[in-house]
C-alpha positions, 0 to 999 in steps of 0.5 A, a space after each residue: 771779364 779783366 781790363 787792360 790799358 792799351 797804352 795809346 794816348 786816349 788810353 782806352 780800355 780792352 777787353 780780355 773776356 774770361 770766365 774762371 772756376 775752381 774745384 774747391 770741396 773742403 777734401 784736403 786729400 785731392 788738389 786744388 784748381 783754379 781754371 780759366 777759359 778764355 773767349 774771342 770777339 765772340 764770346 757774347 754769341 758763345 754765352 747765348 749758345 751755352 743759355 739757349 742749351 741750357 734752356 732746350 736741356 732743362 726743358 726735357 720732361 723725360 728726364 724730370 725726376 732722375 736726381 743728375 737731371 735734377 741737379 743739373 736743373 739746379 746748378 748748372 753744367 757738371 761733366 762729371 755728374 750729368 746723365 749722358 743726355 746732357 753731357 753730350 750735347 754740351 761736350 759738342 758744343 765745347 769742341 765746335 767752340 774756340 777757346 783757350 784754357 788755362 789752369 793753376 793746381 795746387 796740392 796744398 803741401 806749398 801752404 800746409 796752413 792756410 785755408 782752402 779758400 785763402 788758397 783759392 783767392 791766391 790762385 785766382 790772383 796769380 792766374 789772373 796776374 799771369 793772364 793780363 801778362 800775357 797778353 799786355 803785348 799783344 798787337 791791339 786792334 784799331 778802334 776807328 770810334 776812337 779816331 778823331 773825326 778829320 772834319 
């Protein structure tokens, strides 16, 4: 979660709800990708839906012993690795969820001497900075609890 000042006299902070991840895997022939998913005010509800779906799918005894299912139990959702019994319900949840997705891609040729972790860190900083700039001039919601009482 990133925070930004809203510029009002009482300087309250507004939350920008982001979930970020990267694709780094040590394979120099593949590009690096850092992605962010931005959720709206219902981020907590969406997170609960994801946790509930994970709990329900992990409890399936019919898939016990399958390597890809055991990987899912240990590492969570990865669409390219998960069996359809896992990936289809997650994709359906994504289809019914409002979110914005952002990506930064690096083909590793711009910074050939940098180690993968350094490139990924640089990409995270760039993406997060761009997202904060994107939101800096948006209209701010009013916060009635922050206004002085008229008593």
